[in-house]
C-alpha positions in Angstrom: 22.8 -8.8 7.6 26.2 -8.8 5.9 29.2 -6.7 6.7 31.0 -7.4 3.3 31.8 -4.9 0.6 28.4 -5.6 -1.1 26.3 -4.4 1.9 24.3 -1.2 1.8 26.4 1.6 3.3 24.6 4.8 2.3 20.8 5.5 2.2 19.4 8.8 0.9 15.7 9.6 0.9 14.1 12.5 -1.0 10.6 13.7 -1.4 9.8 14.8 -5.0 7.1 17.5 -5.4 6.2 19.9 -8.1 7.0 23.5 -7.0 5.1 25.0 -9.9 1.4 25.7 -9.8 -0.7 23.9 -12.3 -4.3 23.6 -13.2 -6.0 20.7 -11.3 -6.3 17.4 -13.1 -9.6 15.9 -11.9 -10.6 12.3 -12.5 -14.1 11.2 -11.7 -13.9 12.1 -8.0 -10.5 13.3 -7.0 -7.5 15.4 -8.1 -4.3 13.5 -9.1 -1.0 15.0 -7.9 1.4 16.1 -10.6 4.4 15.0 -8.5 4.3 13.3 -5.1 7.0 10.6 -5.0 9.6 9.1 -2.7 13.1 8.6 -4.1 15.5 6.2 -2.3 19.1 6.0 -3.3 21.3 3.3 -2.0 25.1 2.7 -2.3 27.3 -0.2 -1.2 30.7 -0.1 0.4 32.3 -1.1 -2.9 30.6 1.8 -4.8 27.6 0.1 -6.5 24.5 2.2 -6.5 20.9 2.2 -7.4 17.6 4.2 -7.0 14.0 3.5 -6.7 10.7 5.4 -6.6 7.5 5.1 -4.7 4.3 6.9 -5.8 1.8 8.3 -3.4 -1.6 9.9 -3.9 -1.9 10.8 -0.2 0.1 13.0 2.2 3.7 11.8 1.9 4.7 12.9 5.4 3.7 9.6 7.1 5.7 7.7 4.4 9.0 9.4 5.3 8.4 9.2 9.1 10.1 5.8 9.5 13.4 7.3 8.4 13.2 9.6 11.4 13.1 6.9 14.0 15.0 3.8 13.0 13.9 2.1 9.8 17.2 3.0 8.2 19.0 0.8 10.7 17.2 -2.2 9.3 18.4 -1.4 5.8 22.0 -0.3 6.3 24.3 -3.4 6.3 21.9 -5.5 4.2 22.8 -7.2 0.9 21.1 -5.5 -2.0 21.9 -8.5 -4.1 19.3 -10.4 -2.1 16.2 -8.3 -3.0 13.7 -11.0 -2.1 15.1 -11.2 1.5 15.3 -7.4 1.9 11.8 -6.8 0.5 10.3 -9.3 2.8 12.1 -7.9 5.8 10.7 -4.4 5.3 7.2 -5.5 4.0 6.6 -7.8 6.9 7.2 -5.0 9.4 3.5 -4.2 8.6 2.5 -6.9 11.1 4.8 -6.2 14.0 4.7 -4.6 17.4 7.8 -2.6 16.4 6.0 -0.8 13.6 3.0 0.0 15.9 5.2 1.4 18.7 7.1 3.5 16.3 4.1 4.8 14.4 5.2 3.3 11.0 2.0 3.0 9.0 1.2 0.1 6.8 1.0 2.3 3.7 4.4 3.8 4.5 6.1 0.4 4.8 4.4 -0.9 1.6 5.6 2.2 -0.3 9.1 2.1 1.2 9.5 -1.6 0.5 8.6 -1.0 -3.1 11.0 1.9 -3.7 13.8 0.0 -1.9 13.3 -3.1 -4.0 13.4 -1.2 -7.2 16.7 0.5 -6.0 18.1 -3.0 -5.3 17.3 -4.2 -8.8 18.7 -1.1 -10.3 21.9 -1.7 -8.4 22.0 -5.3 -9.4 21.7 -4.4 -13.0 24.4 -1.7 -12.8 26.8 -4.0 -10.9 26.2 -6.7 -13.5 26.4 -4.3 -16.4 23.1 -5.7 -17.7 19.9 -3.7 -18.5 17.0 -4.9 -16.4 14.8 -5.7 -19.3 17.4 -8.4 -20.2 18.0 -9.4 -16.6 14.3 -10.0 -16.2 13.9 -12.0 -19.4 14.8 -9.9 -22.5 11.6 -10.6 -24.4 12.0 -7.4 -26.5 13.8 -4.0 -26.3 10.8 -1.8 -26.9 7.2 -1.5 -25.6 4.1 0.3 -26.7 3.1 3.4 -24.7 -0.2 5.3 -24.3 -0.8 8.8 -23.0 -3.4 9.5 -20.3 -5.3 12.7 -21.1 -8.7 14.4 -21.2 -8.8 15.0 -17.5 -11.7 17.0 -16.1 -11.2 20.7 -15.3 -13.6 23.3 -14.2 -14.5 25.4 -17.2 -12.8 23.1 -19.7 -14.6 23.4 -23.0 -14.7 21.6 -26.3 -12.1 23.8 -27.8 -9.6 23.1 -25.0 -10.2 19.4 -25.2 -9.7 19.3 -29.0 -6.5 21.4 -28.7 -5.1 19.1 -26.0 -5.7 16.0 -28.2 -4.2 17.7 -31.3 -1.1 18.5 -29.4 -0.7 14.9 -28.3 -1.3 13.6 -31.8 1.4 16.0 -33.1 3.9 14.7 -30.6 3.3 11.2 -32.1 1.0 9.4 -29.6 -0.9 6.5 -31.0 -3.0 5.4 -28.0 -5.0 7.5 -25.7 -6.6 6.8 -22.3 -9.3 9.3 -21.3 -11.3 10.0 -18.2 -15.0 9.4 -17.6 -17.2 8.9 -14.6 -17.3 12.5 -13.4 -20.3 13.4 -15.5 -23.5 11.5 -16.6 -23.0 8.8 -19.1 -24.7 10.9 -21.8 -22.4 13.9 -21.0 -19.3 11.6 -21.1 -20.5 10.1 -24.3 -20.4 13.6 -25.9 -16.8 14.0 -24.7 -15.9 10.6 -26.1 -17.5 11.6 -29.5 -15.1 14.6 -29.6 -12.2 12.5 -28.6 -12.8 9.8 -31.2 -13.3 12.5 -33.8 -9.9 14.0 -33.0 -7.8 10.8 -32.8 -9.6 9.0 -35.6 -10.6 5.3 -35.8 -7.1 4.0 -36.4 -5.8 4.9 -32.9 -6.5 3.0 -29.6 -8.9 4.6 -27.1 -8.9 3.4 -23.5 -11.6 4.6 -21.0 -10.8 5.1 -17.3 -13.7 5.4 -14.9 -11.5 5.5 -11.7 -14.0 3.4 -9.8 -16.9 5.9 -10.1 -19.8 3.6 -11.2 -22.0 1.2 -9.3 -22.7 -2.0 -11.2 -26.0 -0.8 -12.7 -24.4 2.3 -14.1 -21.4 0.3 -15.3 -23.6 -2.0 -17.3 -25.3 1.0 -18.8 -21.9 2.7 -19.5 -20.3 -0.2 -21.3 -23.3 -0.6 -23.5 -23.3 3.1 -24.4 -19.5 3.3 -24.9 -19.2 0.1 -27.1 -19.7 2.4 -30.2 -16.4 4.1 -29.5 -14.5 0.7 -29.9 -12.5 1.0 -26.6 -9.4 -1.1 -26.2 -10.4 -1.5 -22.5 -12.5 0.0 -19.8 -10.5 0.6 -16.6 -11.6 0.4 -13.0 -15.3 0.8 -14.0 -16.9 -0.2 -10.6 -16.7 1.2 -7.0 -14.0 -0.1 -4.6 -16.2 -1.8 -2.0 -17.1 -4.8 -4.1 -15.0 -4.3 -7.2 -13.8 -7.8 -7.8 -17.2 -9.4 -7.7 -18.8 -6.5 -9.7 -16.0 -6.7 -12.3 -16.7 -10.4 -12.8 -20.4 -9.7 -13.2 -19.8 -6.7 -15.5 -17.5 -8.8 -17.7 -20.4 -11.1 -18.4 -22.3 -8.1 -19.8 -19.7 -6.8 -22.3 -17.1 -7.9 -24.8 -15.0 -4.9 -23.9 -11.9 -6.0 -22.0 -11.8 -4.8 -18.4 -8.7 -3.7 -16.6 -7.7 -2.9 -13.0 -5.2 -3.5 -10.2 -3.6 -0.1 -9.6 -5.8 0.5 -6.5 -4.9 -2.7 -4.8 -2.4 -2.3 -1.9 -0.7 -5.6 -2.3 0.0 -8.2 -4.9 -2.5 -10.5 -3.2 -5.4 -8.3 -4.2 -4.1 -8.5 -7.8 -3.8 -12.3 -7.5 -7.5 -12.5 -6.5 -8.5 -10.4 -9.5 -6.8 -12.9 -11.7 -8.2 -15.9 -9.9 -11.7 -14.7 -10.0 -11.6 -13.9 -13.7 -12.5 -10.3 -12.9 -10.3 -8.7 -15.5 -8.4 -9.3 -18.7 -5.6 -6.7 -18.2 -3.8 -6.3 -14.9 -2.5 -2.8 -14.0 -0.4 -3.2 -10.9 2.1 -0.5 -9.9 5.5 -1.5 -8.8 6.1 1.9 -7.3 3.1 1.7 -5.1 3.4 -1.9 -4.0 5.6 -4.9 -4.6 8.5 -3.4 -6.4 10.1 -5.5 -9.2 10.4 -8.6 -7.0 6.7 -9.0 -6.9 6.0 -7.3 -10.3 7.9 -10.2 -11.9 5.7 -12.6 -10.1 2.5 -10.9 -11.2 3.9 -10.8 -14.8 4.5 -14.5 -14.7 1.1 -15.2 -13.2 -0.6 -13.2 -16.0 1.4 -15.0 -18.7 0.3 -18.4 -17.3 -3.3 -17.2 -17.1 -3.4 -15.6 -20.6 -3.7 -12.0 -19.3 -1.7 -8.9 -20.2 0.0 -6.5 -17.9 -0.2 -2.8 -18.4 1.3 -1.2 -15.3 0.0 2.0 -13.8 2.1 5.2 -14.0 5.9 5.7 -14.2 6.5 4.5 -17.8 10.3 4.6 -17.7 10.4 2.6 -14.4 7.9 0.0 -15.7 9.2 -0.3 -19.2 12.0 -2.8 -18.4 9.5 -5.2 -16.7 6.9 -4.9 -19.5 9.6 -5.5 -22.1 10.9 -8.5 -20.4 7.9 -10.8 -20.6 5.4 -12.0 -23.2 2.6 -10.8 -20.9 3.8 -7.2 -21.2 1.4 -5.2 -23.2 1.9 -1.4 -22.8 3.0 1.3 -20.4 1.3 4.6 -19.3 2.7 8.1 -20.0 1.5 11.7 -19.4 2.1 15.1 -20.9 4.7 17.4 -19.2 2.1 19.3 -17.2 0.5 16.2 -15.7 3.8 14.6 -14.9 6.8 16.9 -14.9 8.9 14.2 -13.3 8.5 12.0 -16.4 9.7 14.9 -18.5 12.6 16.2 -16.4 13.8 13.7 -13.8 16.1 11.6 -15.9 19.2 12.7 -17.9 18.8 9.9 -20.4 15.2 8.8 -20.6 14.4 5.9 -22.8 13.4 7.3 -26.3 9.7 7.7 -26.8 8.4 8.1 -30.3 5.4 7.2 -32.4 3.7 5.2 -29.7 6.7 3.2 -28.5 9.4 3.4 -25.8 12.7 2.1 -27.0 14.8 1.0 -24.1 18.5 2.1 -24.0 21.2 -0.4 -23.3 22.5 1.2 -20.2 22.7 -1.2 -17.2 20.0 -1.4 -14.5 17.0 0.8 -15.1 19.1 2.5 -17.7 18.3 5.9 -16.2 20.4 8.6 -14.5 18.8 11.1 -12.2 19.2 14.7 -13.3 20.8 16.8 -10.6 19.0 19.9 -12.0 15.7 18.1 -11.7 16.6 16.9 -8.2 17.3 20.4 -7.1 14.0 21.6 -8.6 11.7 18.8 -7.4 13.6 17.1 -4.5 13.9 17.7 -0.8 16.5 15.6 1.0 14.7 14.2 4.1 17.3 11.6 5.2 20.9 10.7 4.6 22.9 8.4 7.0 26.4 9.6 5.9 
């Protein structure tokens, strides 16, 4: 701990939820939230500041609990310019008596360590007056972006599906990731026929199964879907033996396989790489690892000739993807699926014609909209 002017003096924690009712967005077997994130703001004694986000697909109450009984005391006074040290301090609480006695869950500490780490790097970039994409390596200043769409919805018909795709094409999207696995392979193939008709043969099509298939079904599915020329098939096999089954499935298809977002640490992602289970790694810095470990996975993939295509939060992940030769593409959503992407930032990086162009502002390059914070945010902790 440091008591100098660079130490963290203020910590603010918000929960971000969507107050508006929206139609449910089903994947193969669960509904995805339109907004369910933890926002951490930090500020040092000398006025440097940064923010970070953590994404949760589960109840967020256990994730904010540690700020009600002492976790903040382990953050205040620390040096945000030493992100590796601070990340490890919070992450390694997952294996302590202290966390058990206080009821700090493993998932909560993993999410908090990720958001705090991103906040530290944002602060470092702002204090240095350097955009993070340059601080991390500066490989390029723009990245390709795809839109995730074609979610399942009760009563959703062909007309609605076509109109959804037409709207996204009109906006300028060039790459589309769509959902399968909630219906039979034949029924999903009919949906894919419609989707390919609408987007044409010149645009990229990714297929996301969300871990719905057993290995036998996955083998059948990749053979059936080869005719749609998919760029990749994402998380095609069930969670309980996914790495082994991914490796076995890769031997049955030429379609690249992707995964990683459902891992809970970078070590699971490392195993996917080591076992040659995938060709594209989709970790999520806002769910585990932060940028400190996102950079490590990016380097690991570069050395092993794999691409990274991080899950979710395109504006958060864009600097990391832009910084490295392993960076392939980032994920985006329409305004209904992810209103935070549309409204949270005053100065979002420009998105047009299938690319995100990073601005030259320091750090993440993003400023939180106070209007959006009032709409989506609830302050759950502030130490001063």
